[in-house]
N, CA, C and O atoms as a printed pandas DataFrame, in Angstrom:
     atom_number atom_name residue_name chain_id  residue_number  x_coord  y_coord  z_coord
0              1         N          UNK        A               1   -1.863  -17.946    0.783
1              2        CA          UNK        A               1   -0.680  -17.842   -0.737
2              3         C          UNK        A               1   -1.950  -16.973   -1.863
3              4         O          UNK        A               1   -3.107  -16.604   -1.666
4              5         N          UNK        A               2   -1.178  -16.920   -2.864
5              6        CA          UNK        A               2   -1.311  -16.259   -3.898
6              7         C          UNK        A               2   -0.624  -16.968   -4.448
7              8         O          UNK        A               2    0.504  -17.360   -4.150
8              9         N          UNK        A               3   -1.672  -17.329   -5.857
9             10        CA          UNK        A               3   -0.660  -18.245   -6.766
10            11         C          UNK        A               3   -1.445  -17.239   -8.450
11            12         O          UNK        A               3   -2.546  -16.755   -8.714
12            13         N          UNK        A               4   -0.335  -17.339   -9.061
13            14        CA          UNK        A               4   -0.262  -16.469  -10.796
14            15         C          UNK        A               4   -0.649  -17.874  -11.898
15            16         O          UNK        A               4   -0.356  -19.057  -12.071
16            17         N          UNK        A               5   -1.101  -17.297  -12.192
17            18        CA          UNK        A               5   -1.502  -18.476  -13.900
18            19         C          UNK        A               5   -0.595  -18.844  -13.767
19            20         O          UNK        A               5    0.240  -18.027  -13.380
20            21         N          UNK        A               6   -0.119  -20.318  -13.992
21            22        CA          UNK        A               6    1.043  -21.457  -14.859
22            23         C          UNK        A               6    2.293  -20.983  -13.522
23            24         O          UNK        A               6    3.513  -21.126  -13.610
24            25         N          UNK        A               7    1.590  -20.457  -12.454
25            26        CA          UNK        A               7    3.379  -20.132  -11.664
26            27         C          UNK        A               7    3.386  -20.924  -11.432
27            28         O          UNK        A               7    2.327  -21.546  -11.517
28            29         N          UNK        A               8    4.909  -21.774  -10.806
29            30        CA          UNK        A               8    5.218  -23.236  -10.546
30            31         C          UNK        A               8    4.934  -23.110   -8.965
31            32         O          UNK        A               8    4.427  -24.088   -8.416
32            33         N          UNK        A               9    5.228  -21.969   -8.203
33            34        CA          UNK        A               9    4.949  -21.698   -6.613
34            35         C          UNK        A               9    4.083  -20.265   -6.376
35            36         O          UNK        A               9    3.964  -19.177   -6.939
36            37         N          UNK        A              10    3.512  -21.014   -5.085
37            38        CA          UNK        A              10    2.598  -19.089   -4.906
38            39         C          UNK        A              10    3.568  -18.288   -3.422
39            40         O          UNK        A              10    4.206  -18.915   -2.576
40            41         N          UNK        A              11    3.407  -16.905   -3.496
41            42        CA          UNK        A              11    3.380  -16.269   -3.453
42            43         C          UNK        A              11    2.732  -16.161   -1.671
43            44         O          UNK        A              11    1.541  -15.860   -1.758
44            45         N          UNK        A              12    3.021  -16.264   -0.637
45            46        CA          UNK        A              12    2.236  -15.556    0.336
46            47         C          UNK        A              12    2.561  -14.115    0.986
47            48         O          UNK        A              12    3.525  -13.357    0.878
48            49         N          UNK        A              13    1.532  -14.064    1.599
49            50        CA          UNK        A              13    0.386  -12.219    1.202
50            51         C          UNK        A              13    0.433  -11.769    2.316
51            52         O          UNK        A              13    0.821  -10.643    2.627
52            53         N          UNK        A              14   -0.185  -13.105    3.426
53            54        CA          UNK        A              14   -0.376  -12.730    4.995
54            55         C          UNK        A              14   -0.101  -13.318    5.469
55            56         O          UNK        A              14   -0.424  -14.455    5.128
56            57         N          UNK        A              15    0.833  -13.152    6.828
57            58        CA          UNK        A              15    1.669  -14.280    7.458
58            59         C          UNK        A              15    2.925  -15.152    7.076
59            60         O          UNK        A              15    3.998  -14.817    6.576
60            61         N          UNK        A              16    2.538  -16.138    7.395
61            62        CA          UNK        A              16    3.996  -17.004    6.713
62            63         C          UNK        A              16    4.709  -16.993    7.551
63            64         O          UNK        A              16    5.835  -17.466    7.401
64            65         N          UNK        A              17    4.182  -16.286    9.085
65            66        CA          UNK        A              17    5.671  -16.407    9.951
66            67         C          UNK        A              17    5.477  -16.682   11.552
67            68         O          UNK        A              17    5.661  -15.975   12.543
68            69         N          UNK        A              18    4.890  -18.418   11.306
69            70        CA          UNK        A              18    4.415  -19.309   12.204
70            71         C          UNK        A              18    3.011  -18.973   12.885
71            72         O          UNK        A              18    2.202  -18.219   12.345
72            73         N          UNK        A              19    2.805  -19.542   14.013
73            74        CA          UNK        A              19    1.266  -19.238   14.848
74            75         C          UNK        A              19    1.703  -17.459   15.522
75            76         O          UNK        A              19    2.661  -16.816   15.951
76            77         N          UNK        A              20    0.643  -17.365   15.307
77            78        CA          UNK        A              20    0.611  -15.646   16.285
78            79         C          UNK        A              20    0.098  -15.112   16.776
79            80         O          UNK        A              20   -0.823  -15.646   17.393
80            81         N          UNK        A              21    0.278  -13.762   16.878
81            82        CA          UNK        A              21   -0.316  -12.279   17.519
82            83         C          UNK        A              21    0.059  -11.197   17.012
83            84         O          UNK        A              21   -0.609  -10.164   17.003
84            85         N          UNK        A              22    1.411  -11.374   16.440
85            86        CA          UNK        A              22    2.173  -10.860   16.086
86            87         C          UNK        A              22    1.793   -9.777   14.379
87            88         O          UNK        A              22    1.730  -10.450   13.350
88            89         N          UNK        A              23    1.617   -8.503   14.270
89            90        CA          UNK        A              23    1.496   -8.424   12.905
90            91         C          UNK        A              23    1.515   -8.973   11.599
91            92         O          UNK        A              23    0.963   -8.863   10.505
92            93         N          UNK        A              24    2.692   -9.830   12.397
93            94        CA          UNK        A              24    3.104  -10.541   11.330
94            95         C          UNK        A              24    2.721  -11.638   10.808
95            96         O          UNK        A              24    3.327  -12.085    9.834
96            97         N          UNK        A              25    1.390  -12.445   11.475
97            98        CA          UNK        A              25    1.196  -13.494   12.249
98            99         C          UNK        A              25   -0.106  -13.679   12.117
99           100         O          UNK        A              25   -0.696  -12.599   12.095
100          101         N          UNK        A              26   -1.136  -15.042   11.973
101          102        CA          UNK        A              26   -1.953  -14.824   12.012
102          103         C          UNK        A              26   -2.064  -16.668   12.796
103          104         O          UNK        A              26   -1.484  -17.730   12.570
104          105         N          UNK        A              27   -3.418  -16.086   14.015
105          106        CA          UNK        A              27   -3.704  -17.743   14.654
106          107         C          UNK        A              27   -5.365  -18.423   14.421
107          108         O          UNK        A              27   -6.281  -18.287   15.232
108          109         N          UNK        A              28   -5.471  -19.337   12.800
109          110        CA          UNK        A              28   -6.106  -20.599   11.934
110          111         C          UNK        A              28   -7.462  -18.921   11.726
111          112         O          UNK        A              28   -8.456  -18.563   12.357
112          113         N          UNK        A              29   -6.533  -18.250   10.235
113          114        CA          UNK        A              29   -7.051  -18.365    9.943
114          115         C          UNK        A              29   -8.666  -18.745    9.992
115          116         O          UNK        A              29   -9.143  -19.598   10.741
116          117         N          UNK        A              30   -9.465  -17.882    8.973
117          118        CA          UNK        A              30  -11.102  -18.808    8.801
118          119         C          UNK        A              30  -11.478  -18.176    7.850
119          120         O          UNK        A              30  -11.989  -18.859    6.963
120          121         N          UNK        A              31  -11.390  -16.443    7.577
121          122        CA          UNK        A              31  -11.818  -16.512    6.340
122          123         C          UNK        A              31  -11.410  -14.771    5.417
123          124         O          UNK        A              31  -10.811  -13.827    5.933
124          125         N          UNK        A              32  -11.935  -14.832    4.074
125          126        CA          UNK        A              32  -10.721  -13.556    3.192
126          127         C          UNK        A              32  -11.125  -13.499    2.155
127          128         O          UNK        A              32  -11.390  -14.437    1.402
128          129         N          UNK        A              33  -11.208  -12.585    2.008
129          130        CA          UNK        A              33  -11.620  -11.361    0.921
130          131         C          UNK        A              33  -10.575  -10.797    0.628
131          132         O          UNK        A              33   -9.672  -10.769    1.463
132          133         N          UNK        A              34  -10.343   -9.941   -1.161
133          134        CA          UNK        A              34   -9.975   -9.127   -1.524
134          135         C          UNK        A              34  -10.926   -8.137   -1.975
135          136         O          UNK        A              34  -11.807   -8.404   -2.792
136          137         N          UNK        A              35  -10.697   -6.555   -1.253
137          138        CA          UNK        A              35  -11.716   -5.911   -1.990
138          139         C          UNK        A              35  -10.842   -5.460   -3.929
139          140         O          UNK        A              35   -9.847   -5.857   -4.536
140          141         N          UNK        A              36  -12.116   -4.328   -4.242
141          142        CA          UNK        A              36  -11.411   -3.419   -5.346
142          143         C          UNK        A              36  -10.379   -3.173   -5.614
143          144         O          UNK        A              36  -10.193   -2.798   -6.771
144          145         N          UNK        A              37   -9.168   -3.264   -4.652
145          146        CA          UNK        A              37   -8.455   -2.420   -4.654
146          147         C          UNK        A              37   -7.072   -3.091   -4.662
147          148         O          UNK        A              37   -5.993   -2.661   -5.069
148          149         N          UNK        A              38   -7.512   -4.643   -3.919
149          150        CA          UNK        A              38   -6.052   -5.916   -3.707
150          151         C          UNK        A              38   -5.505   -6.100   -2.072
151          152         O          UNK        A              38   -4.625   -6.728   -1.485
152          153         N          UNK        A              39   -6.663   -5.092   -1.720
153          154        CA          UNK        A              39   -5.786   -5.426   -0.073
154          155         C          UNK        A              39   -6.715   -6.648    0.608
155          156         O          UNK        A              39   -7.843   -6.757    0.127
156          157         N          UNK        A              40   -6.486   -7.227    1.279
157          158        CA          UNK        A              40   -6.490   -8.051    1.126
158          159         C          UNK        A              40   -6.705   -8.462    3.314
159          160         O          UNK        A              40   -5.918   -8.485    4.260
160          161         N          UNK        A              41   -7.515   -8.588    3.220
161          162        CA          UNK        A              41   -8.864   -8.902    4.894
162          163         C          UNK        A              41   -8.594  -10.121    5.663
163          164         O          UNK        A              41   -9.217  -10.973    5.030
164          165         N          UNK        A              42   -8.164  -10.571    6.425
165          166        CA          UNK        A              42   -8.392  -12.050    7.286
166          167         C          UNK        A              42   -9.481  -12.020    8.571
167          168         O          UNK        A              42   -9.813  -11.117    9.339
168          169         N          UNK        A              43   -9.750  -12.971    8.486
169          170        CA          UNK        A              43  -10.651  -13.267    9.685
170          171         C          UNK        A              43   -9.452  -14.139   10.486
171          172         O          UNK        A              43   -9.390  -15.362   10.363
172          173         N          UNK        A              44   -8.737  -13.563   11.116
173          174        CA          UNK        A              44   -8.344  -14.284   11.908
174          175         C          UNK        A              44   -8.090  -14.671   13.260
175          176         O          UNK        A              44   -7.197  -14.364   14.050
176          177         N          UNK        A              45   -9.380  -15.638   13.364
177          178        CA          UNK        A              45  -10.493  -16.776   14.240
178          179         C          UNK        A              45   -9.601  -16.287   15.520
179          180         O          UNK        A              45  -10.049  -15.245   15.997
180          181         N          UNK        A              46   -8.597  -16.728   16.100
181          182        CA          UNK        A              46   -8.320  -17.266   17.098
182          183         C          UNK        A              46   -7.248  -16.065   18.084
183          184         O          UNK        A              46   -6.865  -16.212   19.244
184          185         N          UNK        A              47   -6.952  -14.822   17.073
185          186        CA          UNK        A              47   -6.712  -13.445   17.539
186          187         C          UNK        A              47   -7.927  -12.983   17.841
187          188         O          UNK        A              47   -7.705  -12.071   18.638
188          189         N          UNK        A              48   -9.026  -13.064   17.688
189          190        CA          UNK        A              48  -10.540  -12.151   17.410
190          191         C          UNK        A              48   -9.645  -10.995   16.452
191          192         O          UNK        A              48   -8.657  -10.548   17.034
192          193         N          UNK        A              49   -9.814  -10.636   15.491
193          194        CA          UNK        A              49   -9.420   -9.613   15.282
194          195         C          UNK        A              49   -9.186  -10.076   13.783
195          196         O          UNK        A              49   -8.694  -11.077   13.263
196          197         N          UNK        A              50   -9.975   -8.458   13.144
197          198        CA          UNK        A              50  -10.335   -9.182   11.180
198          199         C          UNK        A              50   -8.252   -8.073   10.794
199          200         O          UNK        A              50   -7.743   -7.077   11.307
200          201         N          UNK        A              51   -7.949   -8.723   10.057
201          202        CA          UNK        A              51   -6.139   -8.050    9.805
202          203         C          UNK        A              51   -6.962   -7.608    8.378
203          204         O          UNK        A              51   -8.013   -8.020    7.888
204          205         N          UNK        A              52   -5.713   -6.287    7.824
205          206        CA          UNK        A              52   -5.836   -5.934    6.694
206          207         C          UNK        A              52   -4.514   -5.796    5.912
207          208         O          UNK        A              52   -3.713   -4.905    6.196
208          209         N          UNK        A              53   -4.304   -6.651    4.963
209          210        CA          UNK        A              53   -2.440   -6.477    4.351
210          211         C          UNK        A              53   -2.609   -6.097    2.908
211          212         O          UNK        A              53   -3.393   -6.706    2.179
212          213         N          UNK        A              54   -1.592   -4.703    2.338
213          214        CA          UNK        A              54   -1.210   -4.350    1.149
214          215         C          UNK        A              54   -0.945   -4.549    0.501
215          216         O          UNK        A              54   -0.025   -3.732    0.467
216          217         N          UNK        A              55   -0.794   -5.440   -1.007
217          218        CA          UNK        A              55    0.073   -6.287   -1.550
218          219         C          UNK        A              55    1.588   -5.687   -1.680
219          220         O          UNK        A              55    1.901   -4.806   -2.481
220          221         N          UNK        A              56    2.723   -6.497   -0.493
221          222        CA          UNK        A              56    4.459   -6.006   -0.704
222          223         C          UNK        A              56    4.214   -5.679    0.959
223          224         O          UNK        A              56    5.224   -5.494    1.639
224          225         N          UNK        A              57    3.127   -5.621    1.486
225          226        CA          UNK        A              57    3.467   -5.236    3.138
226          227         C          UNK        A              57    3.885   -6.219    3.784
227          228         O          UNK        A              57    3.241   -7.260    3.659
228          229         N          UNK        A              58    5.199   -6.216    4.762
229          230        CA          UNK        A              58    5.363   -7.090    5.183
230          231         C          UNK        A              58    4.706   -7.991    6.978
231          232         O          UNK        A              58    4.765   -9.099    7.511
232          233         N          UNK        A              59    3.961   -6.187    7.359
233          234        CA          UNK        A              59    2.921   -6.245    8.091
234          235         C          UNK        A              59    1.472   -6.164    8.140
235          236         O          UNK        A              59    1.272   -5.061    8.649
236          237         N          UNK        A              60    0.509   -6.624    7.937
237          238        CA          UNK        A              60   -0.764   -6.515    8.718
238          239         C          UNK        A              60   -1.356   -5.370    9.543
239          240         O          UNK        A              60   -0.915   -5.329   10.691
240          241         N          UNK        A              61   -2.240   -4.446    9.227
241          242        CA          UNK        A              61   -3.052   -3.949   10.212
242          243         C          UNK        A              61   -4.191   -4.001   10.974
243          244         O          UNK        A              61   -4.931   -3.664   10.050
244          245         N          UNK        A              62   -4.802   -4.119   11.722
245          246        CA          UNK        A              62   -5.508   -4.888   12.719
246          247         C          UNK        A              62   -7.103   -3.543   12.836
247          248         O          UNK        A              62   -7.147   -2.613   13.641
248          249         N          UNK        A              63   -8.205   -3.882   11.780
249          250        CA          UNK        A              63   -8.964   -2.955   11.555
250          251         C          UNK        A              63  -10.202   -3.431   12.308
251          252         O          UNK        A              63  -11.296   -2.974   11.976
252          253         N          UNK        A              64  -10.105   -4.311   13.293
253          254        CA          UNK        A              64  -11.016   -4.780   13.678
254          255         C          UNK        A              64  -11.446   -5.774   15.093
255          256         O          UNK        A              64  -11.968   -6.781   14.615
256          257         N          UNK        A              65  -11.438   -5.841   15.996
257          258        CA          UNK        A              65  -11.148   -6.353   17.153
258          259         C          UNK        A              65   -9.605   -5.938   17.801
259          260         O          UNK        A              65   -9.165   -4.814   18.044
260          261         N          UNK        A              66   -8.971   -7.254   17.980
261          262        CA          UNK        A              66   -7.838   -7.655   18.517
262          263         C          UNK        A              66   -7.761   -6.079   19.655
263          264         O          UNK        A              66   -6.984   -5.125   19.667
264          265         N          UNK        A              67   -9.075   -6.465   20.577
265          266        CA          UNK        A              67   -9.144   -5.490   21.853
266          267         C          UNK        A              67   -9.377   -7.166   22.989
267          268         O          UNK        A              67   -9.827   -7.176   24.135
268          269         N          UNK        A              68   -8.887   -8.429   22.152
269          270        CA          UNK        A              68   -9.108   -9.519   23.124
270          271         C          UNK        A              68  -10.615  -10.115   22.777
271          272         O          UNK        A              68  -11.570   -9.761   22.086
272          273         N          UNK        A              69  -10.252  -11.327   23.734
273          274        CA          UNK        A              69  -12.019  -11.759   23.177
274          275         C          UNK        A              69  -12.754  -11.331   23.956
275          276         O          UNK        A              69  -12.424  -10.954   25.081
276          277         N          UNK        A              70  -14.128  -11.309   23.394
277          278        CA          UNK        A              70  -14.959  -11.006   24.088
278          279         C          UNK        A              70  -16.534  -10.897   23.179
279          280         O          UNK        A              70  -16.697  -11.522   22.131
280          281         N          UNK        A              71  -17.741   -9.895   23.863
281          282        CA          UNK        A              71  -18.785   -9.791   23.024
282          283         C          UNK        A              71  -19.064   -7.824   23.137
283          284         O          UNK        A              71  -20.233   -7.439   23.093
284          285         N          UNK        A              72  -18.128   -6.953   23.249
285          286        CA          UNK        A              72  -18.942   -5.775   23.370
286          287         C          UNK        A              72  -18.500   -5.562   21.615
287          288         O          UNK        A              72  -17.871   -6.246   20.806
288          289         N          UNK        A              73  -19.286   -4.084   21.563
289          290        CA          UNK        A              73  -19.697   -4.165   19.964
290          291         C          UNK        A              73  -17.548   -4.019   19.528
291          292         O          UNK        A              73  -17.571   -3.940   18.300
292          293         N          UNK        A              74  -16.422   -3.979   19.843
293          294        CA          UNK        A              74  -15.498   -3.755   19.511
294          295         C          UNK        A              74  -14.531   -5.097   20.358
295          296         O          UNK        A              74  -13.519   -4.882   21.024
296          297         N          UNK        A              75  -15.185   -6.540   20.105
297          298        CA          UNK        A              75  -14.398   -7.906   20.804
298          299         C          UNK        A              75  -15.230   -8.769   19.358
299          300         O          UNK        A              75  -16.392   -8.635   18.975
300          301         N          UNK        A              76  -14.552   -9.312   19.012
301          302        CA          UNK        A              76  -14.679  -10.193   18.801
302          303         C          UNK        A              76  -14.550  -11.740   19.428
303          304         O          UNK        A              76  -14.099  -12.306   20.424
304          305         N          UNK        A              77  -14.917  -11.899   18.774
305          306        CA          UNK        A              77  -15.264  -14.497   19.175
306          307         C          UNK        A              77  -15.150  -15.765   17.980
307          308         O          UNK        A              77  -15.984  -16.522   17.484
308          309         N          UNK        A              78  -13.463  -15.545   17.776
309          310        CA          UNK        A              78  -13.901  -16.315   16.517
310          311         C          UNK        A              78  -14.219  -15.721   15.240
311          312         O          UNK        A              78  -14.393  -16.577   14.372
312          313         N          UNK        A              79  -14.351  -14.530   14.846
313          314        CA          UNK        A              79  -14.174  -14.523   13.519
314          315         C          UNK        A              79  -14.326  -14.860   12.541
315          316         O          UNK        A              79  -13.356  -14.548   11.851
316          317         N          UNK        A              80  -15.287  -15.537   11.837
317          318        CA          UNK        A              80  -15.372  -16.420   10.224
318          319         C          UNK        A              80  -15.485  -15.866    8.918
319          320         O          UNK        A              80  -14.618  -15.617    8.080
320          321         N          UNK        A              81  -16.175  -15.785    8.910
321          322        CA          UNK        A              81  -16.569  -14.777    7.232
322          323         C          UNK        A              81  -16.687  -13.623    6.876
323          324         O          UNK        A              81  -17.558  -13.233    7.654
324          325         N          UNK        A              82  -16.417  -12.727    6.209
325          326        CA          UNK        A              82  -16.231  -11.412    5.292
326          327         C          UNK        A              82  -16.963  -11.348    4.557
327          328         O          UNK        A              82  -17.447  -12.261    3.889
328          329         N          UNK        A              83  -17.271   -9.841    4.531
329          330        CA          UNK        A              83  -17.995   -9.834    3.252
330          331         C          UNK        A              83  -18.095   -8.205    3.179
331          332         O          UNK        A              83  -17.926   -7.566    4.218
332          333         N          UNK        A              84  -18.449   -7.344    1.598
333          334        CA          UNK        A              84  -18.506   -6.518    2.413
334          335         C          UNK        A              84  -19.560   -5.792    0.783
335          336         O          UNK        A              84  -20.025   -6.067   -0.323
336          337         N          UNK        A              85  -19.413   -4.923    1.642
337          338        CA          UNK        A              85  -21.735   -4.480    0.861
338          339         C          UNK        A              85  -20.877   -3.745   -0.656
339          340         O          UNK        A              85  -19.710   -4.008   -0.943
340          341         N          UNK        A              86  -21.780   -2.809   -1.465
341          342        CA          UNK        A              86  -22.171   -1.870   -1.769
342          343         C          UNK        A              86  -20.821   -1.313   -1.777
343          344         O          UNK        A              86  -19.717   -1.619   -2.228
344          345         N          UNK        A              87  -21.675    0.196   -0.688
345          346        CA          UNK        A              87  -20.461    0.659    0.151
346          347         C          UNK        A              87  -19.997    0.499    0.350
347          348         O          UNK        A              87  -19.403    1.555    0.131
348          349         N          UNK        A              88  -19.041   -0.305    0.940
349          350        CA          UNK        A              88  -18.234   -0.035    0.886
350          351         C          UNK        A              88  -17.477   -0.993    2.913
351          352         O          UNK        A              88  -16.396   -1.046    3.501
352          353         N          UNK        A              89  -19.160   -1.597    3.203
353          354        CA          UNK        A              89  -19.151   -1.715    4.180
354          355         C          UNK        A              89  -18.794   -2.961    4.666
355          356         O          UNK        A              89  -19.538   -3.792    4.145
356          357         N          UNK        A              90  -17.512   -3.802    5.890
357          358        CA          UNK        A              90  -17.558   -4.837    5.935
358          359         C          UNK        A              90  -18.567   -5.547    6.817
359          360         O          UNK        A              90  -18.877   -4.990    7.871
360          361         N          UNK        A              91  -19.054   -6.588    6.541
361          362        CA          UNK        A              91  -19.392   -7.498    7.557
362          363         C          UNK        A              91  -19.019   -9.046    7.970
363          364         O          UNK        A              91  -18.779   -9.958    7.179
364          365         N          UNK        A              92  -19.034   -9.131    9.716
365          366        CA          UNK        A              92  -18.463  -10.299    9.612
366          367         C          UNK        A              92  -19.312  -11.161   10.630
367          368         O          UNK        A              92  -19.955  -10.953   11.660
368          369         N          UNK        A              93  -19.029  -12.103    9.919
369          370        CA          UNK        A              93  -19.444  -13.404   10.977
370          371         C          UNK        A              93  -18.194  -13.867   12.386
371          372         O          UNK        A              93  -17.054  -14.301   12.548
372          373         N          UNK        A              94  -19.734  -13.268   13.352
373          374        CA          UNK        A              94  -18.945  -13.588   14.310
374          375         C          UNK        A              94  -19.100  -14.708   15.197
375          376         O          UNK        A              94  -20.068  -14.568   15.944
376          377         N          UNK        A              95  -18.435  -15.812   15.359
377          378        CA          UNK        A              95  -18.801  -16.986   14.521
378          379         C          UNK        A              95  -19.735  -17.094   16.048
379          380         O          UNK        A              95  -20.820  -16.538   16.224
380          381         N          UNK        A              96  -18.957  -18.006   17.129
381          382        CA          UNK        A              96  -18.929  -17.614   19.062
382          383         C          UNK        A              96  -19.429  -16.547   19.915
383          384         O          UNK        A              96  -19.394  -16.532   21.145
384          385         N          UNK        A              97  -19.888  -15.675   19.153
385          386        CA          UNK        A              97  -20.968  -14.622   19.492
386          387         C          UNK        A              97  -22.285  -14.472   18.795
387          388         O          UNK        A              97  -22.990  -13.586   19.278
388          389         N          UNK        A              98  -22.871  -15.231   17.609
389          390        CA          UNK        A              98  -23.765  -15.860   16.954
390          391         C          UNK        A              98  -24.473  -14.374   16.526
391          392         O          UNK        A              98  -25.514  -14.063   17.105
392          393         N          UNK        A              99  -23.965  -13.569   15.626
393          394        CA          UNK        A              99  -23.923  -12.436   15.217
394          395         C          UNK        A              99  -22.871  -12.241   13.757
395          396         O          UNK        A              99  -21.867  -12.896   13.479
396          397         N          UNK        A             100  -23.391  -11.312   13.123
397          398        CA          UNK        A             100  -23.232  -10.402   12.106
398          399         C          UNK        A             100  -23.057   -9.590   11.984
399          400         O          UNK        A             100  -23.988   -8.887   11.591
400          401         N          UNK        A             101  -21.301   -8.762   12.279
401          402        CA          UNK        A             101  -21.381   -7.068   12.387
402          403         C          UNK        A             101  -20.876   -6.814   11.118
403          404         O          UNK        A             101  -20.475   -7.401   10.113
404          405         N          UNK        A             102  -21.142   -5.188   11.779
405          406        CA          UNK        A             102  -21.181   -4.195    9.984
406          407         C          UNK        A             102  -19.679   -3.627   10.763
407          408         O          UNK        A             102  -19.207   -3.795   11.888
408          409         N          UNK        A             103  -19.191   -2.817    9.430
409          410        CA          UNK        A             103  -17.950   -1.896   10.578
410          411         C          UNK        A             103  -17.635   -0.200    9.050
411          412         O          UNK        A             103  -16.774    0.115    8.229
412          413         N          UNK        A             104  -18.488    0.134    9.361
413          414        CA          UNK        A             104  -18.073    0.957    8.419
414          415         C          UNK        A             104  -16.000    1.327    8.609
415          416         O          UNK        A             104  -15.213    1.716    9.473
416          417         N          UNK        A             105  -15.988    0.853    7.096
417          418        CA          UNK        A             105  -14.421    1.509    6.920
418          419         C          UNK        A             105  -13.893    2.219    6.900
419          420         O          UNK        A             105  -14.448    2.934    6.066
420          421         N          UNK        A             106  -12.618    2.982    7.410
421          422        CA          UNK        A             106  -12.075    4.414    6.711
422          423         C          UNK        A             106  -10.263    4.107    5.561
423          424         O          UNK        A             106   -9.085    3.799    5.738
424          425         N          UNK        A             107  -10.782    4.302    4.962
425          426        CA          UNK        A             107   -9.810    3.962    4.024
426          427         C          UNK        A             107   -8.694    5.079    3.848
427          428         O          UNK        A             107   -7.772    4.910    3.050
């Protein structure tokens, strides 16, 4: 949810369509970060993926993972936290794999 100053209600910016694995759903989101362009990145823990939403989008896009549970470089196991470095690389705390992975984002 996004809350503007002095707002009486929030605005759904990602998910909000029940628990699931469709592109308009999340399953136990555990981390969020917003980049300098206002794009929202969500660690979708139980779907083993990182999703990105642009403002006004009804669906997100999978930018990392989404290849099932696992420990291969293209898989995640309960991603938890997100961070960007100064060069725009995305770092993901891959909780159950006990690792931090870096991904170069193509924007």
